[in-house]
Structure formats: structure tokens, C-alpha cells
C-alpha positions as CSV (number, residue, x, y, z in Angstrom):
1,M,-28.6,-6.4,52.2
2,P,-26.1,-4.2,54.0
3,Q,-26.3,-0.8,53.8
4,S,-23.5,1.3,52.5
5,T,-21.8,3.4,55.1
6,P,-20.8,7.5,54.7
7,D,-17.2,6.0,54.7
8,S,-18.0,3.4,51.5
9,A,-19.8,5.9,49.5
10,S,-17.1,8.3,49.8
11,Q,-14.2,5.9,49.0
12,P,-13.6,7.2,45.6
13,F,-13.4,11.2,46.7
14,Q,-10.8,10.4,49.1
15,I,-8.3,9.9,46.7
16,I,-9.1,13.8,45.5
17,L,-9.1,15.3,48.3
18,P,-8.4,14.3,52.4
19,V,-11.7,15.7,53.6
20,Q,-14.4,13.6,54.7
21,P,-17.6,14.2,53.2
22,T,-20.9,13.0,54.4
23,R,-24.0,12.5,52.5
24,T,-25.7,16.0,53.1
25,D,-22.6,17.9,52.7
26,E,-23.5,19.2,49.0
27,S,-21.4,22.1,49.5
28,F,-18.2,19.7,49.6
29,F,-19.5,17.8,46.3
30,K,-20.0,21.5,44.9
31,G,-16.4,22.7,45.4
32,I,-15.4,19.4,43.1
33,L,-17.3,20.2,41.1
34,D,-16.3,23.6,40.5
35,K,-12.7,22.5,40.7
36,I,-13.3,20.3,37.5
37,N,-14.9,23.0,35.7
38,V,-12.2,25.2,36.4
39,E,-9.4,22.6,34.9
40,L,-12.0,21.5,31.8
41,R,-11.9,25.5,31.2
42,G,-8.3,26.0,31.0
43,V,-7.8,23.0,28.6
44,A,-10.3,25.2,26.2
45,R,-8.8,28.5,26.8
46,R,-6.4,28.7,23.7
47,D,-3.3,29.8,25.1
48,T,-3.1,26.5,26.7
49,N,-2.3,25.0,23.5
50,S,-4.0,21.8,23.9
51,M,-3.2,18.7,22.1
52,L,-7.0,18.5,21.2
53,R,-7.0,21.6,19.6
54,S,-4.0,20.9,17.0
55,R,-5.1,18.9,13.8
56,S,-2.0,19.3,12.0
57,F,-0.7,16.3,9.9
58,D,2.7,16.0,12.3
59,R,0.3,15.9,15.2
60,L,-2.2,13.0,13.7
61,S,0.5,10.9,12.2
62,N,2.2,10.7,15.8
63,F,-0.4,10.6,17.7
64,S,-0.6,8.5,21.0
65,Y,-3.6,7.9,23.5
66,E,-0.7,7.9,25.9
67,Q,0.2,11.4,25.2
68,L,-3.5,12.8,26.0
69,V,-4.0,10.6,29.2
70,E,-0.6,12.5,30.1
71,E,-2.2,15.5,29.3
72,L,-5.1,15.3,30.9
73,K,-3.1,14.0,34.2
74,T,-1.0,17.4,34.4
75,M,-3.7,19.8,33.2
76,C,-6.8,18.4,34.5
77,P,-5.1,16.2,38.1
78,I,-9.0,16.3,39.7
79,T,-10.7,15.0,36.8
80,Y,-7.7,12.2,35.7
81,K,-8.3,10.8,39.2
82,L,-12.2,10.9,39.2
83,L,-12.2,9.2,35.8
84,A,-9.5,6.9,36.3
85,C,-11.4,5.7,39.5
86,M,-14.7,5.3,37.7
87,L,-12.4,3.1,34.9
88,E,-10.5,1.1,37.4
89,L,-7.2,2.2,35.5
90,E,-5.0,0.7,38.1
91,N,-6.2,-2.9,36.4
92,C,-5.4,-3.6,32.7
93,S,-4.4,0.0,32.6
94,E,-3.3,-0.4,28.8
95,K,-6.5,-1.4,27.4
96,K,-8.2,1.4,29.2
97,I,-6.1,4.1,28.0
98,A,-7.8,4.5,24.7
99,A,-11.4,4.8,26.7
100,L,-10.3,7.1,29.1
101,S,-8.9,9.6,26.0
102,L,-12.2,9.0,24.2
103,I,-14.0,10.3,27.3
104,Y,-11.6,13.0,27.6
105,G,-11.9,14.0,23.9
106,V,-15.6,13.7,23.8
107,I,-16.1,15.7,27.2
108,M,-13.7,18.7,25.7
109,F,-15.4,18.5,22.3
110,K,-18.8,19.0,23.6
111,R,-17.7,22.1,25.7
112,C,-15.2,23.7,23.0
113,K,-15.9,22.7,18.9
114,E,-12.4,23.6,18.3
115,L,-11.2,20.7,20.8
116,G,-11.7,18.1,18.1
117,F,-8.4,16.0,17.6
118,I,-10.0,12.5,19.2
119,Q,-12.7,13.3,16.3
120,S,-10.5,13.7,13.7
121,I,-8.9,10.5,14.5
122,N,-12.3,8.6,15.0
123,T,-13.1,10.3,11.5
124,I,-10.2,8.9,9.8
125,I,-10.9,5.7,11.1
126,L,-14.4,5.2,9.8
127,S,-13.6,6.7,6.3
128,D,-10.8,4.2,5.8
129,S,-13.7,1.4,7.3
130,G,-15.8,2.5,4.5
131,A,-18.5,3.6,6.8
132,N,-21.9,4.6,5.5
133,T,-23.6,8.1,6.1
134,E,-25.6,6.5,8.9
135,V,-22.5,5.6,11.0
136,Y,-21.4,9.0,10.7
137,E,-24.6,10.9,11.9
138,R,-25.2,8.4,14.8
139,F,-21.9,8.8,16.2
140,N,-21.5,12.5,15.4
141,K,-24.3,13.0,17.8
142,L,-22.4,10.9,20.4
143,G,-19.5,13.9,20.0
144,I,-17.3,10.5,18.5
145,C,-16.5,12.3,15.3
146,F,-17.4,14.7,12.9
147,E,-19.7,14.7,10.1
148,K,-19.0,12.4,6.8
149,T,-18.5,16.0,4.9
150,M,-15.7,16.8,7.1
151,K,-13.7,13.8,6.1
152,Y,-13.0,15.2,2.7
153,K,-11.2,18.3,4.3
154,I,-9.1,16.0,7.0
155,Q,-8.1,14.1,3.7
156,D,-7.2,17.0,1.6
157,E,-5.2,17.8,4.7
158,I,-3.3,14.8,4.7
159,G,-2.9,14.9,1.0
160,T,-0.7,18.0,0.9
161,H,2.0,16.3,2.7
162,F,2.0,13.3,0.8
163,L,5.4,14.1,-1.0
164,D,7.1,14.5,2.4
165,K,8.0,10.7,2.6
166,V,9.2,10.5,-0.8
167,V,11.6,14.1,-0.6
168,E,13.2,12.3,2.7
169,Q,14.1,9.1,0.5
170,V,15.3,11.0,-2.2
171,K,17.1,13.0,-0.1
172,A,19.3,9.6,1.1
173,G,19.9,8.8,-2.3
174,N,17.1,6.5,-3.0
175,T,15.5,6.2,-6.9
176,F,11.8,5.6,-7.5
177,S,9.4,4.2,-10.2
178,F,5.9,5.5,-10.8
179,V,3.2,2.6,-11.0
180,L,-0.1,3.5,-13.0
181,D,-3.5,1.7,-13.3
182,N,-6.8,2.7,-14.8
183,I,-9.9,2.5,-12.6
184,D,-13.2,2.5,-14.2
185,W,-16.6,2.3,-12.4
186,E,-20.2,2.9,-13.6
187,V,-23.0,5.3,-12.0
188,K,-26.0,4.3,-12.4
189,V,-29.3,6.8,-12.8
190,H,-32.0,6.2,-10.3
191,E,-34.8,6.5,-13.4
192,M,-33.3,6.2,-16.8
193,R,-34.5,8.5,-19.5
194,S,-32.9,9.6,-22.8
195,D,-31.2,12.3,-21.4
196,N,-30.5,10.8,-18.1
197,Q,-28.4,7.6,-18.7
198,N,-26.1,5.8,-17.0
199,Q,-22.2,7.3,-16.6
200,S,-19.0,5.4,-17.2
201,V,-16.4,7.1,-14.9
202,H,-12.5,6.6,-15.8
203,A,-9.6,7.3,-13.8
204,V,-6.1,6.9,-13.5
205,A,-4.5,5.8,-9.9
206,T,-0.7,6.5,-9.3
207,S,1.6,5.4,-6.7
208,L,5.3,5.6,-6.2
209,V,7.7,2.7,-5.4
210,F,11.0,2.7,-4.0
211,D,14.0,0.5,-5.0
212,R,15.0,-1.7,-2.6
213,V,18.1,-2.6,-4.8
214,S,19.8,0.6,-6.4
215,C,20.3,0.3,-10.4
216,S,22.4,3.4,-10.5
217,H,25.7,1.1,-11.4
218,L,24.0,-0.8,-14.4
219,D,25.1,-0.2,-17.9
220,D,22.6,2.3,-19.7
221,T,24.0,1.4,-23.3
222,E,21.2,1.4,-25.8
223,P,20.0,-1.7,-27.7
224,Q,22.3,-2.5,-30.7
225,Q,20.0,-3.8,-33.1
226,S,16.4,-2.9,-34.0
227,L,14.0,-5.1,-32.1
228,A,11.9,-5.5,-35.5
229,E,15.0,-7.2,-36.8
230,T,15.7,-9.5,-34.2
231,D,15.3,-13.3,-34.0
232,I,12.6,-14.4,-31.1
233,K,13.8,-17.3,-31.8
234,Q,17.3,-16.7,-30.6
235,L,16.6,-14.4,-27.9
236,V,14.2,-16.8,-25.6
237,E,16.1,-19.9,-26.8
238,L,17.7,-21.5,-23.9
239,N,21.4,-22.5,-23.4
240,V,22.8,-25.6,-21.8
241,N,23.9,-23.7,-18.9
242,D,20.2,-21.8,-18.6
243,A,18.6,-25.5,-19.1
244,E,20.7,-27.1,-15.9
245,Q,20.0,-24.0,-14.0
246,Q,16.5,-24.4,-14.6
247,R,16.4,-27.9,-14.2
248,Q,18.1,-27.2,-10.6
249,S,15.4,-25.0,-9.7
250,Y,12.7,-27.5,-10.1
251,K,14.9,-30.1,-8.3
252,M,14.8,-27.4,-5.2
253,I,10.9,-27.3,-5.5
254,A,10.1,-30.7,-5.6
255,A,12.8,-30.7,-2.5
256,K,10.9,-28.2,-0.5
257,I,7.6,-29.9,-1.1
258,L,9.1,-33.5,-0.1
259,C,10.4,-32.2,3.1
260,E,7.2,-30.1,4.3
261,Q,4.7,-32.7,3.2
262,I,6.5,-36.0,4.0
263,P,7.1,-36.4,7.7
264,A,9.6,-39.4,7.0
265,F,12.0,-36.9,4.9
266,S,11.4,-33.4,7.6
267,F,15.0,-34.2,8.3
268,L,16.4,-32.9,5.4
269,K,14.7,-29.3,5.9
270,T,17.9,-27.9,7.0
271,L,19.8,-29.5,4.2
272,V,17.6,-28.1,1.4
273,S,17.5,-25.0,3.2
274,N,21.3,-24.5,3.0
275,T,21.4,-25.7,-0.7
276,Y,19.5,-22.8,-1.9
277,P,21.7,-20.3,-3.7
278,S,22.1,-17.4,-1.6
279,L,20.8,-14.4,-3.1
280,K,23.0,-11.2,-3.4
281,Y,20.6,-8.8,-2.5
282,A,18.7,-11.3,0.3
283,A,19.0,-8.1,2.9
284,E,17.7,-5.8,0.6
285,L,14.8,-8.2,-0.5
286,K,13.6,-8.9,2.8
287,G,13.1,-5.4,3.9
288,K,9.7,-3.5,3.5
289,S,8.7,-1.8,0.5
290,T,8.3,2.0,0.3
291,I,5.1,2.6,-1.5
292,V,3.5,6.1,-1.6
293,P,-0.2,6.3,-3.3
294,F,-0.4,9.8,-4.9
295,P,-3.8,11.3,-5.8
296,V,-6.1,9.8,-8.0
297,L,-6.4,11.6,-11.6
298,L,-9.8,11.7,-13.1
299,K,-8.5,11.0,-16.7
300,D,-9.4,8.4,-19.2
301,E,-6.0,6.4,-20.4
302,K,-7.8,5.6,-23.5
303,K,-7.7,9.2,-24.5
304,Y,-4.5,10.5,-25.9
305,A,-5.3,14.2,-24.6
306,D,-6.1,12.7,-21.3
307,I,-2.9,10.5,-20.9
308,V,-0.9,13.7,-21.9
309,D,-2.3,15.4,-19.0
310,V,-1.4,12.5,-16.8
311,F,2.2,12.7,-18.3
312,D,2.1,16.4,-17.5
313,Q,1.3,16.0,-13.8
314,L,3.9,13.2,-13.2
315,E,6.9,15.6,-14.7
316,T,5.3,18.3,-12.3
317,W,5.6,15.9,-8.9
318,V,9.1,15.0,-10.4
319,H,10.3,18.3,-10.4
320,E,8.6,19.2,-7.2
321,I,10.1,16.1,-5.3
322,Y,13.6,17.1,-6.5
323,A,13.3,20.9,-6.1
324,K,12.0,20.0,-2.2
325,A,14.8,17.5,-1.9
326,G,17.2,20.5,-2.8
327,Q,18.7,18.8,-5.6
328,I,17.5,21.5,-8.3
329,P,20.1,24.3,-8.1
330,D,18.9,27.9,-7.4
331,S,15.7,26.1,-5.8
332,D,13.6,27.1,-2.9
333,G,11.3,24.0,-3.0
334,S,8.7,25.7,-5.3
335,V,8.0,24.8,-8.6
336,D,7.2,27.6,-11.3
337,D,5.8,26.2,-14.6
338,E,7.3,29.3,-16.4
339,T,10.7,29.1,-14.9
340,S,11.4,25.4,-14.6
341,L,11.0,24.8,-18.5
342,T,14.4,25.2,-20.3
343,V,14.3,25.8,-23.8
344,G,16.2,23.6,-25.7
345,P,16.6,23.0,-30.0
346,T,13.7,23.2,-32.1
347,Q,12.8,19.3,-33.2
348,G,9.7,20.2,-35.5
349,L,6.4,20.2,-34.2
350,S,4.4,16.8,-32.9
351,E,2.0,14.9,-35.0
352,S,-1.8,15.4,-33.8
353,T,-1.8,11.5,-33.6
354,S,0.3,9.2,-32.4
355,R,2.1,6.8,-35.3
356,P,1.4,3.1,-34.9
357,D,5.0,2.0,-34.4
358,Q,5.5,4.9,-32.0
359,P,9.1,5.7,-33.3
360,L,9.8,8.7,-30.7
361,S,8.7,7.0,-27.6
362,H,11.5,4.3,-26.9
363,V,14.2,6.6,-27.8
364,H,16.7,7.1,-24.9
365,P,16.6,10.7,-24.0
366,V,19.5,12.8,-24.7
367,A,20.5,14.9,-22.1
368,D,20.0,18.8,-22.3
369,P,22.8,20.6,-20.7
370,N,20.0,23.4,-19.5
371,D,17.8,20.8,-18.2
372,P,18.3,21.1,-14.2
373,L,17.1,17.3,-14.2
374,A,19.0,16.2,-17.2
375,N,20.3,13.1,-15.7
376,V,17.1,12.0,-13.7
377,R,15.1,9.3,-15.5
378,V,12.2,8.1,-13.6
379,P,10.7,4.8,-14.8
380,C,7.2,4.4,-15.4
381,Y,4.9,0.7,-14.9
382,G,1.5,-0.1,-16.0
383,D,-0.3,-2.8,-18.0
384,Q,-0.4,-3.5,-21.8
385,L,-2.7,-0.6,-22.6
386,T,-1.3,1.7,-20.2
387,R,2.1,1.5,-21.8
388,V,0.8,1.5,-25.4
389,R,-1.0,5.2,-24.5
390,M,2.0,6.3,-22.2
391,A,4.4,5.7,-25.3
392,G,1.9,7.0,-27.5
393,A,1.8,10.3,-25.6
394,K,5.4,10.7,-25.5
395,D,5.6,10.2,-29.5
396,L,3.4,13.2,-29.7
397,R,5.4,15.4,-27.4
398,A,8.6,14.3,-29.1
399,G,8.7,17.5,-31.0
400,C,8.6,20.0,-28.1
401,H,11.3,22.6,-27.4
402,S,11.8,21.5,-23.5
403,A,12.6,18.4,-21.9
404,R,9.7,18.8,-19.8
405,D,7.5,19.2,-22.4
406,R,8.7,15.7,-24.0
407,F,8.5,14.0,-21.2
408,N,12.4,13.0,-20.8
409,H,12.4,12.3,-17.4
410,I,9.8,9.6,-17.3
411,H,11.8,6.8,-19.0
412,P,11.9,4.2,-19.9
413,I,8.0,2.5,-20.0
414,K,7.4,-0.6,-18.7
415,V,4.9,-3.7,-18.7
416,A,4.0,-4.2,-15.5
417,D,5.0,-8.0,-14.6
418,W,1.8,-8.8,-12.7
419,H,0.1,-9.1,-16.3
420,S,2.9,-11.5,-17.5
421,K,1.9,-13.7,-14.9
422,R,-1.7,-13.7,-15.4
423,S,-1.1,-14.2,-19.2
424,F,1.2,-17.2,-18.5
425,L,-1.8,-18.8,-15.9
426,K,-4.1,-18.1,-18.6
427,F,-2.1,-20.3,-21.0
428,I,-1.7,-23.2,-18.2
429,F,-5.7,-23.4,-17.8
430,K,-6.1,-23.1,-21.6
431,K,-3.9,-26.2,-21.8
432,L,-4.7,-28.1,-18.5
433,Y,-8.6,-26.6,-17.8
434,G,-10.6,-28.8,-19.7
435,K,-14.2,-28.6,-20.8
436,S,-15.9,-31.2,-18.5
437,G,-16.0,-31.5,-14.9
438,R,-16.2,-35.4,-15.0
439,A,-12.6,-35.5,-16.9
440,K,-10.3,-36.5,-13.9
441,G,-6.9,-35.2,-13.8
442,T,-8.1,-31.7,-15.2
443,L,-8.2,-28.4,-13.6
444,R,-11.9,-28.1,-14.2
445,F,-12.3,-31.7,-12.4
446,F,-10.1,-30.6,-9.1
447,R,-11.9,-27.1,-9.2
448,E,-15.5,-29.4,-8.9
449,K,-14.2,-31.7,-6.2
450,L,-12.5,-28.5,-4.2
451,Q,-15.4,-26.3,-4.6
452,R,-13.4,-23.4,-5.7
453,R,-16.3,-22.0,-7.3
454,N,-14.1,-18.3,-8.1
455,V,-11.9,-20.2,-10.6
456,T,-12.6,-19.6,-14.2
457,K,-10.7,-20.3,-17.0
458,D,-10.6,-16.8,-18.3
459,I,-8.8,-16.1,-15.0
460,K,-11.2,-13.5,-13.8
461,H,-10.1,-13.7,-10.0
462,Y,-6.4,-14.5,-10.2
463,E,-5.5,-15.0,-6.9
464,D,-8.1,-17.6,-6.5
465,C,-6.9,-19.4,-9.9
466,E,-3.3,-19.4,-8.9
467,Q,-3.9,-20.8,-5.5
468,L,-5.9,-23.8,-7.2
469,F,-2.9,-24.3,-9.8
470,F,-0.6,-24.3,-6.9
471,S,-2.9,-26.7,-4.8
472,V,-3.0,-28.9,-7.8
473,G,0.8,-28.5,-8.8
474,R,1.5,-29.6,-4.8
475,A,-0.6,-32.6,-5.1
476,Y,0.6,-33.7,-8.3
477,T,4.5,-33.2,-6.9
478,V,3.6,-35.6,-3.7
479,T,1.8,-38.0,-5.9
480,A,4.9,-38.6,-7.9
481,L,7.4,-38.5,-5.0
482,L,5.6,-41.3,-2.9
483,H,5.3,-43.0,-6.4
484,F,9.4,-42.9,-6.7
485,F,9.8,-44.3,-3.0
486,G,7.4,-46.8,-3.2
487,M,5.1,-45.0,-0.2
488,A,1.2,-45.8,-0.1
489,G,1.0,-42.6,1.8
490,I,2.5,-40.0,3.4
491,D,2.7,-41.5,7.2
492,D,4.4,-44.7,5.5
493,P,8.3,-45.4,5.8
494,P,10.2,-45.1,2.0
495,Q,10.7,-48.6,0.5
496,N,12.5,-47.5,-2.8
497,H,15.3,-45.3,-3.4
498,L,16.6,-45.2,0.1
499,C,18.7,-42.6,1.6
500,P,22.2,-43.2,2.3
501,Y,22.9,-44.2,6.2
502,D,25.0,-41.4,6.7
503,V,22.3,-38.6,5.7
504,I,19.4,-40.6,7.9
505,G,21.5,-40.6,10.7
506,G,22.3,-36.7,10.2
507,W,26.2,-37.9,9.6
508,G,26.3,-36.9,6.0
């Protein structure tokens, strides 16, 4: 094996200094180490304002590894050249920039605990990945992340800026809605005793969703008759035009399946795509929805006292958003609970319990001239239980003196469509599921045949049940189409009801 020469051993250092060292020249290596130490000390100085020192929300949200590498290259040129040579940064540099940034961050964190920017990023990543305590402890010893308890401090810092994106959208004239849902979990004790039992914890998760299509141009006229006196049959009955449109929709669904599943009709794909009715807001609906998660409230939606507190928090958020957006007169962006409340006409005291019919919860709020947000209405969506409780909370506060106390700005209260889809799918399963897995043609039969174990009759796993229903529906549609065109399989040519020659040749 050939021995390495002094020239080959000192090759990496030729990049750093033009000096030609020897193996015995210890002063040369000591000089390089002293210069590296001076560079790293300069980064650790507070007046240097290194990126690694800042842990602000703006810096975390606009973070990039390239910026850290550029700082290392500028402030520590010798250290950068040494690490770049060791990592062979010239080869696949894009894949190695993150590793170089991590090494730089770990070195500086071990020298100065205030330079923990990389550790903050890694702590957020571990938190988002659901890492356990042992992972935090092991990585913390290596200087890669902070201790697990630090993640809560970082999350609190990030949480103080959750309204920034909302304020920007409101300034641009966009409207939004609140979406609420309950979260329930059980905290089990290790040793159960009469005074130490499992606890059921309840919370309310809130998110804010911006409208992709503005609804400000729609009519806001009140219903002309009471829902109790409405003929439901007349309301849902389809007229001739509705029935024809529904029939056309079924035909388009079957045509799409025909083009996708049977190769002999793939030439019709362009024709079917062009036949689809053009949507008025197709461009807006293709855009990405803006969803902002809000803090989880430890409230039980089954209790009216808690749901009233949730409404109070929603009203506070609405006032804070519009105050920061500059849409409340004489406001500096802060919300004062005492000065923001307006005094209106007395309407009597609210009752201690909500009435079963909740008569005052669905009445359109009357604009109060003293209310700075008189024309602001934020819809609120939830499941059926959430809607009932929110309506009861509004009914309880209907006699308050101010618009904010009456929750006038949270209106209307709507049921989320997802629960309607689930109820409709549950009705379908009730009709088509069957009782035995041996009954051919039923959903239960295909569940056993396809081994979809997560599918149940009571729709415990909605997505799995929906996928099975779609799969079986497409299969039945393909079978009906094969029978209609006299085909034995999807790869056979059609025998009956042939298309005109001009359509087959692409001339029609």
C-alpha cells in the first residue's frame, strides 16, 4: 500500500492557506485552529447579530439553510472552507447544505447556548412528528435539539402570531368563517381507586377558513315564512328541470367511468371533458383554501356555560382581527374588553336555561348604530350537537345590552356538510349492506371479498366506507356498460349500440 506523501496529506489545507505544511509543523495547525477559534468567537458575540441567535417568529417562518451557509461563508471563511472540503460540498451541494448548516448550528450551540436557532427548528420538526421524550433526550445530548419542555415555549411564541395571516386577508377584503368541532379523550390512571378514577377530558378545536368566493353580493333577506309551517315535501320535491339536470349529471358520471375504465372508448375522453358544464367560479375553486388553526379551548360543548365561554372567545377574536386590520374606528389594534362593548337598548334579562325551540337564536341580528362592527357577520359551522349548543348559547344571551354580549357578529350558525354526507352514506349502507357476507351483490359481500376490514355498517371509519362504496359503484357501472355494449370484458370491442363512424374516426 503506498504511503501518503506530505503533499497529499496537506492537500485540504492548500485551499485555506497558500502555505505548504509538513507533518512536524505543529505551529501551522495551531495557527489554523486559532483563526477558527477567533472566527467562532466573533459569531458568538452579541453585537454580531448572528442568525443563530434569533428565534423570532419571522426568522423561523422565513428560514432557509442557504442563509445559514451564506453567514458561515461570510463570517467564518476558514471554517467554511474546512467543512466544505470535508463534506465535498462541490458534489451534490444542494443535498449537503442542510448537513453543513446542522454542523454549524451544533458547533455554535455547544459553544454558546444562546445560539440555538437550528435547535429550535429541529425541536419544531420533532414536535410535529410526534416524537417521544426519549428522542428529545438523546438528540439534546448531541446538541441537535432542545429539551422537550422547551417545545411548549416555542409553540407559545408561534401561537402569538396566529392572527397575522388572518389580518392580512381581512385587509385585502376577504371574508372568513369559524369551524368548530369537539375533541374528547380519556386520561387513564395507573392505579384506580375510589378517589382516583379515569377522567374524560373535553375540548373545542377552532379553525378559521377564508371564503374562496365572496358572498357579499348575495341577498340577505329574511325567510318569508316560518320553518315550522313549511311543507317539507314541497321544499325538497324536484321539478321537471331539476330532474333533467340530475339525469344529465348521472349520464356524465357514467360517461367519465366509460372513458377511464374501458379502453375502446378512451377516444371520447376529450369530448366528455368538454361537455362538462363550466363552473362560474372554476378558477377560484381550483385555488388553495386558506385555513388558520386557532388555539384549542378546554371547554365542554355539552355544557351551556362552557359554550358561552367559547362564544365570548370567538367574539374577542373577531374584534381583535378587525381592530388589527384597521377596520374599527379610533382603534390602535388592541382590544379593550371594557371600551369595546357598546351599550344598546335593554331587551330584558336572558333565561338561565335555553328553551327547547331556541326562538331567539336564529333571528337575523339588527344592526346597532353604536356597534363598530355593525355590518360584520361571521358564519360558524359545526356538527349537529355543536350547532344546537351554539344556538342555545345565543338564545341565553339574547337579552344582553350590547351586540358583543349577544354574539351578534357570530351569525349564522350552520351544520357542517361532512355530517350530511356521513348520514347519507349511513342510509345507503342500511339499504345495501346486508346481514350476511355470503349474500352476493351486497356491500357486506364485497367487504369480505376485498378484505376491507375497517368497513362497518355504522360508518365508524367514514373514508374506508366511502372508498368501498365508490369502488363497488364503479364496478357495477362498468358491468352495466359492458352489458349495454355487448362486451365480454373491458378489453373487447363493443358489439351493440356502436358509435357513428364520424365519432369513431374523430370527425364528428
